C-alpha positions as CSV (number, residue, x, y, z in Angstrom):
1,M,-7.0,16.3,-18.3
2,N,-6.4,15.6,-14.6
3,Q,-5.9,18.1,-11.8
4,L,-2.2,18.2,-12.1
5,D,-2.5,19.2,-15.8
6,K,-4.9,22.0,-14.8
7,I,-2.6,23.2,-12.0
8,F,0.3,23.3,-14.6
9,E,-1.8,25.2,-17.1
10,N,-2.8,27.8,-14.6
11,S,0.7,28.2,-13.2
12,A,3.0,31.1,-14.2
13,G,6.0,29.1,-13.0
14,P,7.3,26.6,-10.4
15,K,6.2,28.6,-7.4
16,E,2.5,28.6,-8.5
17,F,2.7,24.9,-9.5
18,A,4.1,24.1,-6.0
19,E,1.3,26.0,-4.4
20,G,-1.3,24.3,-6.5
21,Y,0.2,20.8,-6.0
22,L,0.3,21.3,-2.2
23,Q,-3.2,22.6,-2.1
24,H,-4.4,19.6,-4.1
25,L,-2.7,17.3,-1.7
26,S,-4.3,19.1,1.2
27,D,-7.7,18.7,-0.4
28,L,-7.2,15.0,-1.0
29,L,-6.0,14.4,2.6
30,G,-9.1,16.1,3.9
31,K,-11.3,13.6,2.0
32,L,-9.7,10.5,3.4
33,N,-11.9,8.0,5.3
34,T,-10.3,8.1,8.8
35,L,-12.5,5.1,9.8
36,E,-10.8,3.0,7.3
37,I,-7.4,4.2,8.5
38,S,-8.4,3.2,12.0
39,N,-9.6,-0.2,10.8
40,T,-6.3,-0.7,9.1
41,I,-4.4,0.0,12.3
42,N,-6.7,-2.3,14.3
43,E,-6.2,-5.0,11.7
44,F,-2.4,-4.7,12.1
45,L,-2.7,-4.9,15.9
46,K,-4.9,-8.0,15.6
47,V,-2.4,-9.7,13.3
48,R,0.4,-8.9,15.8
49,E,-1.6,-10.2,18.8
50,N,-2.1,-13.5,17.0
51,G,1.6,-13.8,16.2
52,K,1.0,-13.6,12.4
53,K,2.7,-11.6,9.8
54,I,1.9,-8.8,7.3
55,L,3.0,-9.1,3.7
56,F,3.3,-5.9,1.6
57,L,3.4,-5.7,-2.2
58,G,3.2,-3.2,-5.0
59,N,5.0,-2.1,-8.2
60,G,7.2,0.9,-8.9
61,G,6.5,3.7,-6.5
62,S,4.1,1.4,-4.6
63,A,7.0,-1.1,-4.2
64,A,9.0,1.6,-2.6
65,T,6.1,2.4,-0.3
66,A,5.7,-1.4,0.6
67,S,9.4,-1.5,1.5
68,H,9.1,1.7,3.6
69,F,6.1,0.2,5.4
70,V,8.1,-2.9,6.4
71,N,10.9,-0.7,7.7
72,D,8.6,1.6,9.7
73,I,6.5,-1.2,11.2
74,A,8.9,-4.1,11.7
75,V,12.1,-2.2,12.4
76,G,10.3,0.6,14.1
77,T,8.8,-1.8,16.7
78,R,11.7,-4.1,17.1
79,K,12.4,-3.0,20.6
80,K,8.9,-3.8,21.8
81,E,8.0,-6.9,23.7
82,K,5.9,-7.9,20.7
83,P,7.2,-6.4,17.5
84,F,5.4,-6.6,14.1
85,K,6.4,-9.4,11.7
86,A,6.4,-7.7,8.2
87,I,7.8,-8.8,4.9
88,G,8.0,-6.9,1.6
89,L,7.5,-9.1,-1.4
90,T,9.4,-6.7,-3.6
91,D,12.6,-6.8,-1.4
92,N,14.2,-10.1,-2.4
93,I,15.4,-9.2,-5.9
94,A,16.8,-12.7,-6.5
95,A,13.3,-14.2,-5.8
96,V,11.5,-11.5,-7.8
97,T,13.8,-11.9,-10.9
98,A,13.8,-15.7,-10.7
99,I,10.0,-15.8,-10.7
100,A,9.7,-13.2,-13.4
101,N,12.1,-15.0,-15.6
102,D,10.7,-18.5,-15.0
103,D,7.0,-17.9,-14.5
104,G,6.3,-14.4,-15.8
105,Y,6.2,-11.0,-14.1
106,E,2.5,-11.4,-13.4
107,N,3.4,-14.1,-10.9
108,I,6.1,-12.4,-8.9
109,F,3.9,-11.9,-5.9
110,V,1.5,-14.9,-6.0
111,K,4.4,-17.4,-6.3
112,Q,6.0,-15.9,-3.1
113,L,2.6,-16.1,-1.3
114,E,2.5,-19.8,-2.2
115,Y,5.4,-20.5,0.2
116,L,5.1,-17.6,2.6
117,L,1.4,-17.1,3.3
118,E,-0.1,-18.8,6.3
119,P,-3.5,-18.7,7.9
120,G,-4.1,-15.5,9.7
121,D,-1.5,-13.5,7.8
122,L,-2.6,-10.1,6.4
123,V,-1.8,-9.0,2.8
124,V,-1.4,-5.2,2.2
125,A,-1.7,-4.5,-1.5
126,I,-0.6,-1.1,-2.8
127,S,-1.6,0.1,-6.3
128,A,-2.5,3.6,-7.5
129,S,-4.7,2.2,-10.3
130,G,-5.9,-0.8,-8.4
131,N,-5.5,-2.9,-11.5
132,S,-1.9,-4.2,-11.7
133,P,-2.3,-7.8,-12.9
134,N,0.4,-9.2,-10.5
135,V,-1.2,-7.4,-7.5
136,I,-4.7,-8.7,-8.4
137,K,-3.5,-12.2,-8.9
138,A,-1.8,-12.2,-5.5
139,V,-4.9,-10.7,-3.8
140,E,-7.2,-13.3,-5.4
141,Y,-4.9,-16.1,-4.3
142,A,-4.8,-14.8,-0.7
143,K,-8.6,-14.3,-0.5
144,G,-9.0,-17.8,-1.9
145,K,-7.0,-19.0,1.1
146,G,-9.2,-17.1,3.5
147,N,-6.7,-14.3,4.3
148,R,-7.8,-10.7,4.7
149,I,-6.7,-7.9,2.4
150,V,-5.9,-4.2,3.1
151,G,-5.8,-2.2,-0.1
152,L,-4.2,1.2,-0.7
153,T,-5.5,2.6,-4.0
154,G,-6.0,5.8,-6.0
155,F,-7.9,6.9,-9.1
156,D,-11.3,5.0,-9.0
157,G,-9.9,2.1,-6.9
158,G,-9.9,-0.4,-9.7
159,K,-10.4,-4.1,-9.0
160,L,-8.3,-4.0,-5.9
161,G,-10.8,-1.6,-4.4
162,Q,-13.5,-4.2,-4.9
163,L,-11.4,-7.1,-3.5
164,S,-10.1,-5.4,-0.4
165,D,-11.6,-6.1,3.1
166,I,-10.3,-2.7,4.2
167,L,-9.7,0.0,1.7
168,V,-7.7,3.3,2.1
169,H,-8.7,5.0,-1.1
170,V,-7.3,8.3,-2.5
171,E,-9.9,9.3,-5.1
172,T,-8.3,11.2,-8.0
173,A,-8.5,11.4,-11.7
174,K,-6.6,8.6,-13.5
175,G,-2.9,9.3,-14.0
176,E,-2.3,11.3,-10.8
177,Y,0.3,8.9,-9.5
178,G,2.3,11.6,-7.6
179,P,-0.4,12.7,-5.2
180,V,-1.7,9.2,-4.7
181,E,1.7,7.8,-3.9
182,D,2.4,10.9,-1.7
183,I,-0.6,10.1,0.4
184,H,0.1,6.4,0.6
185,M,3.4,7.4,2.2
186,V,1.6,9.6,4.6
187,M,-0.5,6.6,5.5
188,D,2.8,4.7,6.2
189,H,4.1,7.4,8.5
190,L,0.7,7.9,10.2
191,I,0.2,4.2,10.9
192,G,3.8,3.7,11.8
193,S,3.8,6.6,14.2
194,Y,0.8,5.2,16.0
195,L,2.1,1.7,16.2
196,N,5.4,2.8,17.5
197,R,3.6,4.4,20.4
198,V,1.1,1.7,21.5
199,P,2.3,-1.0,23.9
């Protein structure tokens, strides 16, 4: 039983569940490692300074977070003298479905990295479990090429937690996708808000 199950069991109705859910989110936010958030921001800035790009990837809700990150970082800084170059590997549905059909779903990210990834590029991998096979395969490929990895994880961090150079980890019981993905989106808006304000 995870914390959400406990909150539900102890709730008389939607109001109490909402209060418990929000309190749980608040508790999780308070446990985040702000140094790792700072390290992530500095890594993004270094990549921009070097004229390189940031490649985001994830499945399901994490795919939506990856797309949202691209919007907030690339589009959000487009009017700056030096905007961020960001690409979401989930955003080209033709490429994703072609690779899934021809090479298997586990290869939808790694096959894109084979033609997109260049030295100095940063890979941001988002996975609540940290164990999605297509995410791990892409991360292992990028690390093999010498590229750095920022991981956003939940639960126990999984294999992605072990492979990441910088890790923003939301520690929860397994299965708490909602709170983990909520906080990953907070990271998007926190990081985007900072980057939109620095020169």
